[in-house]
N, C-alpha and C positions, 0 to 999 in steps of 0.2 A: 503494502499501501503508501509508501513510503515513495514510493518509486515515482507512481505513479504522478502523487501529492508533487514533487520534484518536475515532474514531467511540463504538470502543469501550471506551475511557477513561471515557469523555463518558457513555455508559449507563449505568457499575457507574456512577460518581458521582451518577449521574441517579434512579437505581433501588432505592439508598440511600430503608428505611422512613423515613424524615425529613423527606428530600429529597420522596422523593410525596405528604409528606401538610399538607410547606410552597408547595409547590409546584401541588396542588393549594384550599388555603389564599388561594395569590395569586389563580387560576383561579373559584372561587366569589365574590369580592373586586367584581375586574371585572369582574366581567357584573354584577354588583349593579350599580356603580357606573355602568357605560354603560348600563343599565338607568331610569334618575336622571337626570332632565335636574339637568343641572347638577351633578351629584356627580363634576368627569373620573375621573383616574388622576394629572394632576401635586397636585390637593385631598391626596388623597387618598396620596399614596408622603411628599409632604410632614412629610402628621399623621405615617404611620407610622413614619420614618426618628426618631426617640426609640428605639423596642421592637426596633430592629437591634439595639446594641449587647447586647443578651440574647444574638446569634442567631450560628451561626460563617456565613463571608463568603460557603458557597457558599450553604448555603436562604437563606440574609437574601434573595443576589439574586439564584434561586431564584422567590422570592415577588414581588418586583418587577417582575420579569420579564413573570411570570402575570398580576399586575396590568392591570397596563402591554397583552400583547394578549388577554386576557380584555375592556378596554372597552373594544375594537374591538368585539367580534361586540358585546358588552350594545348598543352605544351601538344597531349598525340596527334594535332590538328597539318602542325607542319612535318611533325617525325612521317606519315600517313603522305602527303603529297608530296611532298621534298624533297625528304632524308634525312630533310634538315632539324635531329629534337627538339621547343623550345625549351623542354627541360633534361635534365640529366637525365630520371623517373624514364624520359620516354625512352630512351637511347634503346630499347627491349622491340618496342609498338615496334620503331622502325627496321626493328628484322623481315620482318610478317605480312606491317601495315603500305610497306610501298611498292613489295613486292606484289600487294592485292592494287595499286593505284596504280602497276608498271602495268593490269590483266581487265582492265575497266571499273575493277572493283572500289575504285576509291569513295563509292557513298555506302554500303554495306560493310567499308571498314568502320570511316567513320562511327555509324548509329554504332558500331559493337562496343567503341569502345564506350562514348555518351553515354549506352543507358548500362553496359558493365560499371562504368562513373558512379551513375545516380547508383546502381541497388548498391557497388559495394561501399558506397559516403554515407548511404541510409543505415546500412548493419552498422558500421562501424562508428556512429553517431549512437547506438544503441548497446554498442559495445559502451560506447564510452559513460552511460548513463551508468550499468548495468552489472560492468565490472571494474572498473579501472580503480577501488583500491583496492582483491585479489591482482588481476594485471601488478601493480605497483609492486606488491609483493614480489615478481617469480622476476622482475626486472632488478629486486633489486640484492637477487640468486650468482648475478650478471655480475661476476670480479675482471679485471682484465687480461686472468686467464680464461675466463670461457669468453671473456669477446678476441682473442686471441682466435683461441680454434671457430671459435664462434667464423668468422673470420677467411680459416686456412678452407671451412670449409666450403664458404659461400666462389672462392677459387680457383677448390677443382670441381665442384658442379658446374663451376665457368666453363670449363675444356668439356664439360661436356656439353653445353651450354652452345658451344661451336660447332657449324657444321665445316666435315669435313677432314683434313690435318689434325693428327693431337699435337704432332708434330711445332705446328702452326701455329693452333690456339696456344700450348703451354714455350713459346716464340714472342708471343704478344701478349698475351699475361704478367712474360720475365720484364719485355719493353714495360708494362705501363707501370710496374710495380719500381724499376728503376728513376722514369716519371717524376714517378708522383717522388722521392727522393733530394728533389733538388727544389728545396727553398734554404729554410733557416732551422739548427736544429736545436732539438725542443728542451732539449737539457742542458748546453752550453751556449744559446746563441750565434756560435758560428755560422757565415751561409756557404751550404756545402753541395758541389756544381753549379754554383751559380758566374763561374770563370769572367766576375767582376761587374759581372751584368748588374744595374741597381736593379733592374725592371723582375728577374731574376729570383734575388733573396724572399716574397715570398710567395716562394715556388709558379711555377705555369698554371694558370686557370685554368678550371675543367674546359668552360665554354671552348674557352682557344681553341681545345685540341680537335672539343665533339665537332664542333661545326669550319675546323679545316678538313678531318678527313669525311667527317657522313657530307657539310655540304659542299666545299668548293672541291672534294675527290672524287665528288660523283657530278660536276655539273664540270672538269676536264673527262672522268669520263668518255660522259654525255658527247661535251667538243668532236673527241679523237670516235666518236660511228661517225658515219654517214648520214644524212637529217633522214634517214626514208628509217634506218636502225631507232633510232634515240626510241628508249622505251618509254617511253609518259607520258607522251601530250602527243602519240600521235594513234591513240590507241581512242576505242568509244565509249564513252562510257554506259555497261552495261545495268541502268537498273542504279535506288539511293538508298533503294531499302532490303537490308537481309531476305534470305532467304528459306523458307521453311525449313529445309536441310542448315543453313548454318545459325537458323535460333537454336538446333537441335543437336549441333556444337558444344556451338559458342557458352551454352546456358551451366552447363557440368563445365567447361572452366572460367568463367565464370566465379562460382559458387567456391571449387577448390582455391583463385585469389583472393579472394573476399578473405577466408577465411587465413589464409595463409601471411595476407597486412596485415590483419586485424593481431594479430601473433605478436605478428615484429615489427611493425610499428612504433608500438614501447619500447623494443632498445635504440640504447641513445645509434649515432649518427646516422646517416641516410634511411629511415630507415623502408623511404617509400622505395628507394632504388636496388637496394638489399629485397628486399618486398618483390616487387620487377622480375628483376634477377631471378628468380627463387622459383618467378610462378610459370618461368618461363617452361626452365631447368624443368618442372612437373609435368608440364603438359609435354614435352616429350620423353618425360623419363613412361608417363601412363598409356602414349602414341597408340595406339596398335602400328603407325607406321611414320617415326620419327622423318623420315625426310621430305613427305609433308610440308615440312619446317623448312621459312627460308623460301619459301618459294608460295606464301597468298597462302599460309592456314590461318583459318580465324581465329582460334585456336590462342597464335601467337598476339593475339590484338589484343584479347577478351581478357586472356589469365594476366596479361600486367598489369592492362590498362586496370582492370579489378583488384589490386594487388596494393596496386600505387595508391590511388588514391585509396582503402582504407588502411593502408599506412602513417597515408599523411594524416587522415582522421584521427588514428589511432597513436599518430602522436603528441593529443598532447597531453597523454593521459600523465605521461611525469610531470608534462609544466604545468600540470591546473590540477594533482592530487602531491604532488614531493616537493613541483620550485623546481624540476631541472630541467632543465629543456630540451631535448634529445638531440637540435641541428640546431642547424644557424636561423632559420624560421621562426624558433617559436626560440629563438635566445634576444629575435628583435620581438619580442612578445612577449617575451619577461621585461624585457625591460622598456617596452612602454606600459606594464602595469604602472611598474616601480614610478614612472611620470605620470601617471593615475595617483600617483600613494593607498596603491595598496602592497603587502607585500605575498608573493610568490607562494605556495610552498598546503599543506597542511591543512589550513585555515582557514581556508579561503572558501570554503564550501562546507564556513556552517561560519561567516563574517562575514561573508560575499553570495547568499546564495539566492539574489537573485543574478551575481554576471556571474557566476557558475554558470547552472542552471539556463537560462539566456545566453550564454553563445554557444552553449550542446544545441536544443530550436532552433539556435538559430544555423546553425548547418544543416541539419534538417530538411530546412527551408531555404539557404540553400544549395543544400543539392540538388531545389525540385526550381529557384531559380535557371540552374543554371545548362539542368537538359535541358527546360519552356528557351534560354536562350542557344541553347547551340544546336540541335535536333533544324531551322529554317534551316537553318545558318551550308546547312550540308547543301544546299543545291545552288548559292551561294560557289562555297567552293572547289567545291565542284568546279566551279566556272571558267577555274584558274588552272582550270586540267586541259584547257580549250582554248589557250591562248600557247601561239605561238610561240617555240621557242625560242627563239634565235630573239624574241621580246622580252622572256618571259627569267627567262640567267642572268642577263643584265641589271632588272627590278632585286633578286633573290640576292645576286653577291652586294648588292648595294642596303640591302637593309639590315645582310650581315653586318657588312662593314661596321654600322650605323653602331647597333648594337654592342658587335667587339670595339669598336670606342669608347664607349660610354660604362665600360670597366669598371677603368679610368682612366677615362680622356688620356691617353695614352694609343700612339698613334702605333707603337710598341707591340701591342694586344694584334692588332689589324699584321703588320707584318711575319706575327707568330704563326698565323693560322693561315694565312696564305706558306706560309713553307710545311705548315702540319696537312694544308691541302694538295701536296708532292709527292708529300708522307702516303695520306689517299692512296693516289690516286698510284701509289707501285705496291699498298698491299692489293687492290684491283687486279693487278694486272697479276701478282704475282697470286691472284686464290687467298687471301690470304682472310678473317673473322674481325670485321673492329674494333667487338666490343667488344673479346676479356680483357683488350688494351683499356679500354677507359675502366671496366671492370679493374681493372687490379690499377689504373696510374690513384682509383680514389677510391680503394683497398689499404691500398699500402699503406702513406702515412696515417693511419688507426693503427694495421697489423700493426707498426714498429711503432709506436705509442702504444701500444697496448701489452709491446711482445715485453720491451727495459720497465713497463711499471711492474708486472707481472714478475721483475730477474728483481729487480730494484723491491718488490715486497718476501721474497722470498727470501735475497737476502744472493742475488744469480745460483738459485736452487734449482736444474732444470726442470727439475722432479715434480716442481706444483704443477704440473699447466699434464698428468696422469696423473696424479694422484690427486687432484678436489674432482667429486666423481660426474659431474656436467661437462667440464674441461677435455677429461676422458670418454665420456659415451659420444661427445663432440669428436674428437682427432680420431671415435676409436669410427663413426662413423663414411671422411672422408676417407680411411685412408682402408673401410673397403667401400664410394665409392672408387677407387683409383685399384681397387683387386677386382669388382665385377668389367670394366671396362680395357683394363690390360689380357683379361681369358679371350684365347684367340678361342669362343668358338662367337663371345660379343663380338674384338673385333671386326674378326671374320663380318659380320653381321652388320656393324655398323658402317662399315667401311663404304659395301652393297650396296646401303642405302644409300651412299653417302656419295657413293661414285658420279654419278650425272646432277650432283645439286651442284650448278650453277649458273 
């Protein structure tokens, strides 16, 4: 009964005219930010923080939350249409979403992403309302050793995720881990591998690599083909809505992705991104024919999109219940709460019930607004594909360059993305899948940090990773995955499945 009373208080708060207006503004801004490559929710919320001084706490946080989960929706649009992930968690969506667009099925891909996101967002909101305290307890059980083991499992999963050669997939992950080491050492404060270039002391930006390898690399590859063979924009568009068979395939993927995202979103450090990669790996595991993945399988869009939206919603749990921000966006939300004189932590639920439950109720309303906003736009986005490529690619390049420049108001990021564009084209020619590289790049610094923290706490004793039960079971799962992938029968089947995955 408490839950119903609390939710009714939340809906009373969220359904006031002012809160609805700010919620809608947040969702609209979030969608636009997700669609525009480069300008992510972190930069936007950071820019908007000064504006919340004039607002009350509830509408301010409702608007900022709307920007965050709106960006998760919007990021899939450019990933599917032009292979430029607007958000880091949309990297996986681009694999099958873009392949569907090349086959003239961008409409069903966008619809599956939108509907999957809506369902996952609604479930994520229910999870926050019902399970916030127990899920927070679970997150507490994760120390540095457990996080390190979880990330090892994530990287092993990425090897399974990559189509084609295992050696190439491992090489991509190692390259990603090495690129992630270009930064300033967390403990000593000494710049590493920066070659005395000031811009590299803070590390290479994720957006720079994603846009270079995916966006610019794809453009170079497309321009390298004769005009009649350019893939996306010469195909007919076959309907805007998924078929009955699409719904049949996508529905279980949405359920699995939602469940996975709801759990992984609670964990600090890129819950939405880890969820998307894990969901894609899971879909390939349960599929009877994994060779269809990477060639336009709707499950490869529906699963990860549901997972990243469920993860985005449940990442509010540690922030609201413990005051611990699990990612950069939540850190800014904590900053916003502090600006409004609210101490983030367990007492928010009791001292500010209107804020706590109003924010949760606004998420459900926000998800409804997003589906109403996004589904009618599918037809408009599809029109983009009918624009001749000679007009479209300069526009994509311009948007990418504007997005890159606004990261630090510096030309350096644009030049770096151009360099990674050449690298992306080389990957395309060599038949290397770039998604594992990005996962290695993102997880590398977090893995290093947790490895060093675990060793500091255990006074240099490496056995801490196997003596802690949760850490040991995660490492055992990773080892089991390696053994299964290396089994001769599985290896032969895998090679057979992916031999024509070009």
